[in-house]
C-alpha positions in Angstrom: 30.0 88.0 -77.7 33.4 89.0 -76.3 33.2 91.1 -73.2 36.4 91.8 -71.3 36.4 90.6 -67.7 38.5 93.6 -66.8 35.8 96.1 -67.7 32.2 95.0 -67.6 29.5 97.6 -68.5 26.2 97.5 -66.6 23.2 99.5 -67.7 21.6 101.1 -64.7 18.2 102.7 -64.4 19.8 106.1 -64.0 21.4 105.7 -67.5 18.1 104.9 -69.2 14.8 106.7 -69.6 13.0 107.6 -66.4 11.1 104.7 -65.1 12.9 102.1 -67.2 14.5 99.0 -65.9 18.2 97.9 -66.3 18.8 95.8 -69.4 21.5 93.4 -70.5 23.5 94.0 -73.6 21.3 91.7 -75.6 18.2 93.5 -74.6 19.7 96.9 -75.4 17.4 98.8 -77.9 20.3 99.5 -80.2 21.5 95.9 -80.2 20.7 94.7 -83.8 22.3 91.2 -84.1 25.8 92.6 -83.5 28.4 89.9 -84.0 30.8 91.0 -81.3 31.1 93.8 -78.7 34.4 94.2 -76.9 34.9 96.3 -73.7 38.6 97.2 -73.4 40.6 98.7 -70.6 44.2 99.7 -69.9 45.0 100.7 -66.3 48.3 102.4 -67.1 47.0 104.8 -69.7 43.4 105.1 -68.4 41.9 103.8 -71.7 38.3 102.7 -71.6 37.0 101.7 -75.0 34.1 99.9 -76.6 34.5 98.3 -80.0 31.3 97.1 -81.7 31.4 94.8 -84.7 28.0 94.7 -86.3 28.3 92.6 -89.5 31.2 91.1 -91.5 29.3 89.4 -94.4 31.0 91.8 -96.9 34.4 91.7 -95.3 36.3 92.9 -92.2 34.4 95.5 -90.1 35.6 99.0 -90.7 34.7 102.3 -89.0 36.2 105.2 -87.2 37.2 105.6 -83.6 35.3 108.4 -81.7 36.7 109.9 -78.5 34.0 111.6 -76.5 33.3 112.6 -72.9 30.1 110.5 -72.6 27.7 111.1 -69.7 27.8 107.4 -68.8 29.1 104.1 -70.0 25.6 103.3 -71.2 25.6 106.3 -73.4 28.9 105.2 -74.9 27.6 101.7 -75.6 24.5 103.2 -77.3 26.7 105.3 -79.5 29.0 102.3 -80.4 26.0 100.1 -81.3 24.3 102.7 -83.4 27.4 103.8 -85.2 28.6 100.3 -86.0 25.3 99.3 -87.5 25.4 102.5 -89.6 28.8 101.6 -90.9 27.5 98.2 -92.1 24.9 100.0 -94.2 27.3 102.8 -95.3 29.9 100.4 -96.5 27.3 98.2 -98.3 25.7 101.1 -100.0 29.1 102.5 -101.1 29.9 99.2 -102.8 32.8 98.4 -100.5 33.9 94.9 -99.5 33.8 95.9 -95.8 31.6 95.2 -92.9 30.5 97.6 -90.2 32.2 98.4 -87.0 32.9 101.3 -84.7 35.0 102.1 -81.6 34.4 104.7 -78.9 36.9 105.9 -76.4 35.4 107.2 -73.2 37.5 110.3 -72.5 37.8 114.0 -73.1 39.8 114.5 -76.3 41.0 117.9 -75.1 42.1 116.8 -71.7 42.7 113.0 -71.6 44.3 112.2 -74.9 47.9 110.9 -74.6 50.2 108.9 -76.9 50.0 106.1 -74.3 46.2 106.0 -74.4 46.2 106.0 -78.2 48.8 103.2 -78.3 46.8 101.2 -75.8 43.8 101.5 -78.1 45.9 100.3 -81.0 46.7 97.2 -78.9 43.0 96.6 -78.4 42.4 96.8 -82.1 45.3 94.4 -82.9 43.9 91.8 -80.5 40.9 91.5 -82.8 43.3 90.1 -85.5 41.8 92.1 -88.4 38.1 91.6 -87.7 37.9 95.4 -87.1 39.8 98.1 -89.0 39.9 101.5 -87.3 40.2 105.1 -88.6 39.7 108.6 -87.3 36.4 110.1 -86.2 35.2 112.8 -83.8 37.9 113.6 -81.3 40.6 111.6 -83.2 42.8 113.3 -85.8 44.8 111.8 -88.6 47.9 112.5 -86.5 46.3 110.5 -83.7 45.7 107.6 -86.0 49.4 107.5 -86.8 50.1 106.9 -83.1 47.4 104.2 -83.0 49.2 102.6 -86.0 52.3 102.0 -83.8 50.5 99.2 -82.2 48.3 97.8 -84.9 48.4 97.0 -88.6 44.7 97.6 -88.8 44.7 101.4 -88.7 43.4 103.0 -91.9 43.8 106.4 -93.4 47.4 106.7 -92.3 50.3 107.8 -94.5 51.3 104.1 -94.8 47.9 102.8 -95.7 46.3 105.4 -97.9 45.8 109.1 -98.5 45.9 110.3 -94.9 43.2 112.5 -93.6 39.8 111.3 -95.0 37.8 114.4 -94.1 38.3 116.2 -97.4 36.7 113.3 -99.2 33.8 113.1 -96.7 33.3 116.8 -97.3 33.3 116.3 -101.1 30.7 113.5 -100.8 28.5 115.7 -98.7 28.8 118.6 -101.2 27.9 116.3 -104.1 25.0 114.9 -102.1 23.7 118.5 -101.5 23.9 119.2 -105.2 21.9 116.0 -105.9 19.3 117.1 -103.4 19.0 120.6 -104.8 18.7 119.1 -108.3 15.9 116.8 -107.1 14.0 119.4 -105.1 14.6 122.6 -107.0 15.3 121.2 -110.5 18.6 123.2 -110.8 22.3 122.6 -110.5 22.9 126.1 -109.3 23.5 126.6 -105.6 24.0 130.3 -106.1 21.8 132.3 -103.7 20.6 129.3 -101.7 21.0 129.6 -98.0 22.6 126.8 -96.1 22.7 126.4 -92.3 25.9 124.4 -91.5 25.9 123.0 -88.0 29.4 121.9 -86.9 32.6 123.3 -88.3 35.1 120.6 -87.7 37.3 119.4 -90.6 34.3 118.0 -92.5 31.8 120.8 -91.8 34.3 123.5 -92.6 35.3 121.8 -95.8 31.6 121.6 -96.9 31.1 125.2 -96.0 34.1 126.1 -98.2 32.7 124.3 -101.2 29.3 125.7 -100.7 30.7 129.2 -100.5 32.7 128.7 -103.7 29.4 127.5 -105.4 27.7 130.8 -104.4 25.6 129.7 -101.4 24.9 132.0 -98.5 26.0 130.4 -95.2 24.7 130.4 -91.7 27.3 128.7 -89.4 27.3 127.3 -85.9 29.6 125.4 -83.7 30.4 125.0 -80.0 33.9 126.2 -80.8 33.7 130.0 -81.1 37.0 130.2 -82.9 35.8 127.9 -85.7 32.7 130.1 -86.0 34.8 133.3 -86.2 37.0 131.7 -88.8 34.0 130.7 -91.0 32.4 134.2 -90.7 35.6 135.8 -91.8 36.4 133.3 -94.6 33.0 133.0 -96.1 31.1 136.1 -95.1 28.8 133.9 -93.1 26.2 134.7 -90.5 26.6 133.0 -87.1 23.9 131.4 -85.0 23.8 129.2 -81.9 24.3 125.4 -82.5 21.2 124.5 -80.6 19.1 126.6 -82.9 20.9 126.0 -86.2 18.1 123.6 -87.4 15.4 126.2 -86.8 16.8 129.2 -88.8 15.2 130.1 -92.1 17.3 128.4 -94.8 16.9 126.3 -97.9 19.1 123.6 -96.6 20.0 122.4 -93.2 23.5 120.7 -93.1 24.1 118.9 -89.8 27.8 118.1 -89.5 28.1 117.6 -85.7 26.8 114.7 -83.5 23.8 112.4 -84.2 20.2 112.1 -83.2 19.6 115.8 -84.0 16.5 115.0 -86.0 13.8 114.1 -83.6 10.2 114.7 -82.5 11.3 118.1 -81.0 13.5 119.5 -83.8 11.7 118.2 -86.9 8.6 120.4 -86.4 11.0 123.4 -85.9 12.8 122.9 -89.3 12.4 125.7 -91.8 14.5 124.2 -94.5 13.3 122.1 -97.5 16.4 119.8 -97.5 18.4 118.1 -94.8 21.8 117.0 -96.0 24.9 116.8 -93.9 27.8 114.8 -92.6 26.6 113.8 -89.1 26.2 110.1 -88.4 22.9 108.7 -87.1 20.9 111.9 -87.6 17.5 110.3 -87.0 16.8 109.8 -83.3 14.3 107.0 -84.2 13.2 105.1 -87.2 10.0 107.0 -87.3 11.7 110.4 -87.7 12.3 109.7 -91.4 8.6 109.4 -91.9 8.0 112.6 -90.0 10.4 114.4 -92.4 8.6 112.9 -95.4 5.2 114.0 -94.1 6.6 117.5 -93.5 7.7 117.7 -97.2 11.4 117.8 -96.2 13.9 116.0 -98.5 16.3 114.0 -96.3 19.7 112.7 -97.6 20.3 109.5 -95.5 23.4 110.2 -93.5 25.3 107.0 -94.2 24.7 107.5 -98.0 25.9 111.1 -98.1 28.9 110.9 -95.7 30.6 107.8 -97.2 33.5 109.8 -98.8 35.8 109.2 -95.9 35.4 105.4 -95.7 35.7 105.3 -99.5 39.1 107.1 -99.3 40.5 104.8 -96.7 39.1 101.6 -98.3 40.2 102.2 -101.9 43.3 104.3 -101.8 46.9 103.1 -101.5 49.9 105.0 -100.1 51.3 105.9 -103.5 48.1 106.7 -105.5 44.4 106.4 -105.5 43.1 110.0 -105.4 41.5 109.9 -108.8 39.7 106.6 -108.1 38.5 107.9 -104.7 37.3 111.1 -106.1 35.4 109.3 -108.8 33.7 107.0 -106.3 33.0 109.9 -103.9 31.4 112.1 -106.6 29.2 109.1 -107.5 27.5 109.6 -104.1 25.4 112.1 -105.8 24.1 109.5 -108.3 23.3 107.1 -105.5 21.3 109.7 -103.7 19.4 110.6 -106.9 18.3 107.0 -107.2 17.2 107.0 -103.5 15.3 110.2 -103.9 13.5 109.0 -107.1 12.6 105.6 -105.7 11.4 107.1 -102.4 9.2 109.5 -104.3 7.8 106.7 -106.5 7.0 104.4 -103.6 5.9 107.1 -101.2 8.4 106.0 -98.6 11.0 107.8 -96.4 14.4 108.1 -98.1 16.2 106.2 -95.3 13.9 103.2 -95.8 14.9 103.0 -99.5 18.6 103.4 -98.6 18.3 100.6 -96.0 16.7 98.4 -98.6 19.4 99.0 -101.1 22.1 98.2 -98.6 20.2 95.1 -97.3 19.8 93.7 -100.8 23.6 93.7 -101.1 24.1 92.2 -97.7 21.6 89.4 -98.4 23.3 88.6 -101.7 26.6 88.3 -99.8 25.3 86.3 -96.8 
C-alpha cells in the first residue's frame, strides 16, 4: 500500500453512516484486496487526487480519471475503490489484457480545473511507472486528457495514443446492450415505439439518446444541466423530467447515464420500467440490489458489461487506425449481455452475479 506522506486521508465518524466508528483503509467496506492506493497532492496547483489500483493480473491497471466536488475525502476514497474494482471486472469481461484502476480528483470541474492542476495529475500518474493508465471520465474531457499527457506517457484516448474521445464508443456499446435487453425481454429487435427514460445527458448519455431516437424510441430525458435537457428536447422531441425522478417515470427502459449507486432499496421499488440498461458506473448501491431487481422482474444489464465501449476504444485503437476493430468489439457487447441474460435466467440468479463469475473465471485463469 502506497500512501503519500504529504496527504493522508482519515475516515472520520462524520463521513460514515450515523453511529459508525472511524475505520482504516484496510477496514473500508469497499476495500476488496486492492493492490495499491495512492493519495497525491500538489500544493502549487491545489491538486488532491486518489489513484486506486485494484488488480493487475491481466495487465497494467486502466481506468478513467473523475473530477468531482466530493462532500468529503472519505466519499472520494469510496468512489475510487468502487470504480477501480469495477474496471477490473469490466476489462476482464471485455477480453482486454488490462487490469483495473481508477483516479479521482477532488475538485469542482467547473471552477477549479486549470492546466497546472491537470499537468500535476499527469505527474502523479507518471510516478506509477505504467502500473496505472488513465483516461477521461466524469469532469474530464478528451481535451483535458491531452493536457495530462504533457506530463505522462500513460494517458490513453489522446490523439497520440488512439482515436481520441472514447464517449461515442461507450454510447454505441450501451445502445447495443439496450438492443440485446429488448431482444431478450420483448423478443423483438424493433425499438420503435418503446419509451426510454435517459438520466444524464453528458457526451455518452446524449449519444445514446441520439441513437435511440434514430431507432424510433420515445425519449424522456433528464439532467442537472438545463441546457443539455433543452437541447435533447429540441433535437429528439423528448419529454423532460427531473433527474431525481427519472427512474420512477413510466417507461419500458430506464437508462441511467449519470453517477452510480442510483439503484438502491429506495429507488428499486419505485421503478416502473421492465429493463435497466445504461452507462453509469456502479449502478447498484449494494450487492443485494441486483437480487431485488431480479425479484421485481426487472432485467438489469450489468453496468461494467454494457459500458465497456470506451475502454475498448482506448485499449485497442492506434493513432492511425483501429475504428473498425473497436466498433466490432463494441457491438459484440450485445452478444456478451445475451449470454449473461440467458445464463442468469437458467440459473435463477441476478445478472450481475453471472457477469462477475464470467470475469472472475478469466481473472483466475490469469492468476
